[in-house]
C-alpha positions, 0 to 999 in steps of 0.5 A, a space after each residue: 608279152 607273147 600270147 603263146 600257150 601250149 601247142 599254139 592252141 591259145 586261149 589268149 588270142 582275143 581282145 580281153 587278153 590284149 586289154 589285160 596285157 596292155 592295161 594290167 601289165 603296162 605293155 605297149 606291144 603284143 607278140 602273136 606267134 603263129 606255128 607253120 605246122 605242129 605234130 598235134 594241133 595244126 598250124 598255118 600250112 594245115 589249119 590256115 583259116 582257123 589260124 588266120 581268124 585267131 591272129 586277126 582277132 589279136 591284130 584288130 584288138 591291138 589296133 583297137 587298143 592302140 598298141 603294137 603287135 608282132 606278127 611272128 612266124 614262129 619257125 625254128 630250124 626249118 623256115 617253111 618258106 612256101 608257108 611263110 610266103 603265103 602267110 605274110 602275103 595274107 597278113 600284109 594284104 589285109 593290113 598294109 602299112 598299119 603302124 601298129 604291126 611289126 612283122 617277125 619273119 623267122 622266130 629262131 633260125 637254127 640247124 643246117 638252114 639257119 646260117 646267116 647267108 641262109 637267113 639272108 636268102 630267105 629274108 630276101 624272098 619274104 621282105 618284098 612280099 611284105 613290102 608290096 603291101 606294107 612299104 613302111 612297116 618294120 620287119 624283124 629278121 631272125 639271127 643264127 643260133 636261136 636268134 642270138 648271133 646278132 653280131 653275124 648279122 651286123 657284119 653283113 646286114 640286109 639292104 632294106 629300110 626299116 629292118 630290125 634283128 632279133 635277139 633272144 635271151 633267158 637270163 638264168 642261162 645267157 649272161 654277160 657273154 651274150 651281152 658282149 655279142 649284142 654290144 658288137 651289133 650295137 656298136 655297128 649300129 645294127 637295130 636289135 629287137 628282143 622279141 623273146 626273153 625270160 627270167 629263167 633258164 633257156 629250157 624254160 625251167 628252174 627258178 627265176 634268176 632276179 639278179 641276172 634279169 635285172 642286169 639284162 633289164 639295165 642293159 636293155 634300157 641303157 641301149 634303148 632296146 625293145 624287149 618282149 617277155 615269153 610268155 603268158 603260159 607255156 606248158 613245156 616252159 612252165 617256169 618261164 610263164 607269167 601266169 598259172 596254168 588254165 588262167 582265163 583271159 580276164 584274170 591275166 591281170 590278177 596277182 593271185 595267178 602270177 608265177 614268180 616269173 610273172 611277179 618279177 616281170 610285172 614289177 619291172 614293166 610297171 616301173 617303166 614308162 611305156 607310154 600307155 594310157 589305159 586308165 579304167 576310170 576313163 571308160 565310156 559306156 557302150 551299153 548305157 541302156 540296161 541289160 548289157 551282156 557280153 554277147 550284146 557288147 561284143 556284137 557292137 564291137 565294144 570291149 567287155 570286161 567283168 573285172 571292172 568293178 575290182 579295179 579300184 579299192 574304193 569300189 567305184 564301178 566302171 562300165 563292163 561294156 565300153 568303147 574302144 579308144 579308137 572310136 571317133 573321127 579323123 581328119 585327112 588334112 592339117 587340123 590347124 589349117 583352118 577354123 573349119 575342117 572336115 573330119 571323116 569317120 575313122 576306119 578303125 572306129 566301131 560303128 555307131 550302135 544306134 544308127 549309121 554315123 554320118 561319114 563326114 562332119 564339119 568341125 567349126 571353131 571360133 573365138 568369141 572374144 576371150 571364149 571359144 565357140 565350137 560346132 559339129 555338124 554333118 557335112 551337107 546336111 541341115 539339122 534341126 536348130 532350136 529357134 531360141 534367139 541366142 548370140 553365137 558371136 558374143 565378145 566375151 571380155 575376161 582377164 583370162 583367155 581360152 585357146 583351142 588345141 586340135 589334135 589328129 592322132 589315132 582319132 581327131 580330138 580337141 581341147 580347150 586350154 586356159 591361157 593363164 594356167 595351161 589347164 585343159 577345161 575340156 579334152 575330147 581325146 578320151 574318144 567316143 565321138 558318134 554322130 548319127 541321125 538319132 544318136 549323138 555322143 561327145 565325151 571329154 576329160 574334165 579338170 576336176 571332179 567338182 562339177 555343177 549345173 546339170 538341170 532336172 528333167 520332169 519328163 522324157 528329154 532328148 538329151 542326157 549327161 553322165 559323169 565318169 570317174 576319170 573325171 570325165 563327162 559324156 553327153 548324149 542326145 538323140 537329135 539336133 547338132 552339137 554347139 558348145 560355148 566355152 567361157 573363161 570366167 575366171 570366177 564362177 559368177 563371171 562364167 554365168 554372166 558370160 553365159 547370159 551374154 549368149 542366152 540373154 539376161 534375166 527378166 525383172 519381176 515386179 517388186 510385189 512379186 518378191 513378197 510372200 505368195 500363197 496357193 493350193 490345189 483344192 480351194 473349192 470356192 472364193 470363200 475358201 480363198 478368203 478364209 486362208 487370206 484372213 487366217 494368214 493376215 490375222 497372224 500379221 504375216 507379211 503377205 503379198 500375193 494370193 494364187 488360184 489353181 485350176 479350181 477357179 475354172 469352169 470344169 478346168 477350161 482355160 480363160 473361164 470362171 466357175 460361175 457357181 463357186 467362183 462367180 464372185 472371184 473377180 470382185 474379190 480380186 478387186 478387193 485384194 487390190 484395194 488391200 495392196 495385194 495381188 493375184 496370180 492365176 494358173 493357165 494350162 496349155 491344153 485347151 478343150 476343143 468344144 468351147 469358145 476359146 478354142 473356137 476363137 483360136 480356129 477363127 484367128 488361124 491359130 496353129 495346134 500340134 497335129 498328126 503328120 498325116 490325115 490317115 494317122 488321125 484316130 477318127 473315133 476321137 476326132 469325129 466327136 468334135 465338130 470343130 476338129 472334124 476333118 482336121 489333123 489336130 492331135 487330141 489328148 486328155 488333160 484336166 478338162 472333161 473333154 479332149 484337148 488340143 495343144 497350141 503350137 507356140 512355135 507357129 512362125 506366123 505369130 498368129 497363135 501367140 496373138 490368139 493367146 494374148 487376146 484370150 488373156 486380155 479378154 479374161 482379165 476383164 473378168 478377173 484382173 489378175 496380176 501375174 500368170 502361172 503356166 503349168 503342165 507345159 512339157 506338154 503334159 498329156 494324161 495316160 498316153 497309150 501306145 500301139 503297133 502302127 500296123 494295126 487298124 485301130 489306132 486308138 483303142 481307147 479315148 486316150 491319145 495313142 502313139 505308134 511304137 512299132 511299124 513304119 510310123 514309129 521312127 520318132 516314138 521308138 528311136 534306137 536309143 532312149 535317153 536316161 530320162 526317157 527310160 526313167 520317166 518312160 517306158 517311152 519318150 511320149 509317156 505322159 506327153 504327146 506323140 513324138 511323131 506329131 508336127 509343130 511349127 505349122 507342120 514344118 517340124 517334128 515334135 521329136 525335135 521341138 519337144 524340149 522347147 514347148 514350155 519355153 515357147 509358151 513362156 515367150 507367148 505368155 510373157 507377151 500376154 503379161 506385158 500387152 494384156 496387163 501393161 505391167 511387168 508382173 511375173 510369169 512362172 513356168 514349170 518347163 524351161 529351156 536355155 533363155 527361159 529366164 529372159 521371159 519369166 521365173 520358175 518353180 521346181 515342180 510338184 515337190 514331195 513333202 519331206 526333209 529330203 525334198 526340202 534339202 533338194 530345193 536348196 540345190 535346185 535354187 542354186 542350179 537355176 540361178 546358174 541356168 539364167 533363171 534367178 527368180 526361182 523357188 520351190 513349193 514351201 512345205 511340199 506339195 505331194 504326199 506322203 505327209 510326215 508325222 513331224 509335218 508341223 516342224 517340217 513346214 516351220 523350217 521350210 517357211 524359214 528357208 522359203 523366206 530366202 528363196 528369190 521366189 517364195 510360195 507355199 503350195 499344197 495338193 488337192 487331197 492334203 490337209 491345209 498347210 498355210 502357216 496360220 494352221 499352226 501357231 508355231 509355224 505362223 510365228 516363225 513365218 512372221 519373223 522370217 518374212 519380216 526379215 525378208 521384207 526388211 531386205 527386199 530392197 537388197 533382193 530387188 537390187 540383186 535382181 535388177 543388177 542381174 537383169 542389167 548386167 547378167 549374173 546370179 542372185 542366189 548363188 553357191 558359197 564357192 561363187 564368192 570363195 572360189 579358192 577355198 576348197 572347203 566351200 566346194 561341197 556346201 550344198 545346203 547353204 548359199 548366198 544372196 549376192 555377195 553379202 548374205 549367207 543363208 544356212 537353213 535348218 534342214 533336219 528335224 529337231 525337237 520343236 520345244 527347242 525352237 
């Protein structure tokens, strides 16, 4: 379609128009006419800079969208030779042999200068100018009588390669006679390109002639001729226009503005396979942070289209601002020449909006048995890689095999193909690959809209995954590198087993840990615990383990016991052991900096999270503590009365872990606990503040304060804030320690290691469990990372007390089994306020559900009334029955956990894991399986208690 508008003053010389013509008219070519001169409105010979800018905008848009553009020197009888020379020299110099550009050197020759010999003489001067810069581009040459006498050109064609000849027609005027002329040229093997046609008369007026139009289209298609319609709008030829006057560019695809000609042309174009891939479903958001505007979008080089929301009848939204399809990298060598190839930032790609992309990346792919491992890293640059002991070369065994297909079209892409069906389970031809220091993005088409297995984020995290309706996936991270494992299954359960070959198999908890656990934040003494234990046992509720939250500590200091209210807790623990019961205690990572445990840590050369430089240390805080004075230890605020330090569990010397193990062993001589609960290990810091790093007072209060502007803000104010960072923010360090902090004995930034803190504490605490107690027991952690399940279990955090929260827990239990952490549970009856009016019924149903969590604990917050099952006789009776069922089937649950620890796999699994070929199971979120044999269908909505 031609972008012509009256007097060449076109509102359509822009990217929106190109997008609309491509995507809503199914056109793979745009014609961009440039006037040599006009009587009213300039032209190349009069307003060259203006016209060059307009034309360049269209050409760039066509290249961006991967379609062709005809650069049309729209001369009539007078070819304006000198202007044409300058015009084609400029354009060909700028774009060279771009495969997207076709050069039309004379629109419609006519008059005294329009005979075929005259046209040839003209062409022989223009073609060498173009060929000097674009030796392979197609050049289209006009023909006599308004580009209709292709037969004359066929008798004496030009002696240049890659030449086509124009044929123009208007269906209501030009009929079989002109087709007979075209046949003469076709039979003489003359290449014809119809760069202009209409469905009306040659004057551009009168009604549409659909019969003659279809005759021409059938002729064109029979002889494989390319054809371009005239035009979006032309005042002088209104009936030939496709759209009404004053149609804005973003409305070109709206049927309400189409003329009768437009409706007929659109129908034909949509019936023809143009090779167009322009699905609005597969847009990748170029402005994922809030506040996208057209100016902000186009400043990034991206496409802005406010029509997005109306593209589907079902109201699915699309990003208004999205990346061009050419965003990404390209290979300069055969992509199949090696498993390791270098890909370069494509010259056609826009820049990374969040930092300078690495110019070269190394793409590495290896077979891992039946699976595929892919890594994408900057060439010659070492990036942070988590020290998680994963296996990068497992030999995956499967009845199916995955293959990798690499392509190098407008961008480099790769697909992972299932051998048995040929289906692509991953396909990055959607584009969007970006890789800068602090913004990495990869996107892929997906074979299904049934996607499972994304985790939860209690705090800011450095990565995010979003889904699009393509269906497609977009993965973004603001650090590290890309390493992706693809597992063939073919069953879902086998996928998880294969995943665990990489991250490690789950730990095996003690048998007692599978029983019922009771806890709350707010037991104010040993006697309060004793009261709850007695109340529970009085109802004959099967019950194995009593917990103590931070109340047992002396002013919330780790490895201490409150001597006033909890001094006899050690003796009570021994009593519970005599009754066949067990005890688990909480320990937080934040250690107060002025008591014996911290002092022993310093004496044993334990490492703590530190400021990167001495001049960043807030001395007004540091000088309060003799043990910290002169150090760079980063002091925060947590439960203890005074400032705290955070152990550096990534310490490569092992001295921090050894101190941690020693503290547990020492404290166990006071309270003989059986398992360990580690909380607050994102790590959590209370009321983190922020400051401009150019100010003198870096700590205006007693709280930890992090730099978010100035020269020290690189890590605490990165160019992109992930979704969870924005949701939990407003800054990455909100609720935690500064990202500029250093860990791993000062060798790494907390920015890189933040997500590993809970995992690293879990590794150290598992050693404390085994070495300090000498038995398996259990470690339960709030924060996790891939392979955490090797070291312990997980509870899903501080769950609200609501029916929706109970429902969410069912999903979370299934998800964490996918993550390789099968020993998982939620706070039965809910932890956080508000407490609903039907709390008794909710707690009853939740106790029944919790009896089928792999890890089963009732937990409660400080300010809430008691909710242990003995509070309500109805709940106590329902709990007793549910627990008896659980305990009767503990050998089965224990066997499932043992099998997972031995052979890998899940324990609580989605129903579709067992019935993967039954589509009706794909959306069963609120029921699940214990292994292959037991289906759990909990009541998750309120009903009247009298019917229980």
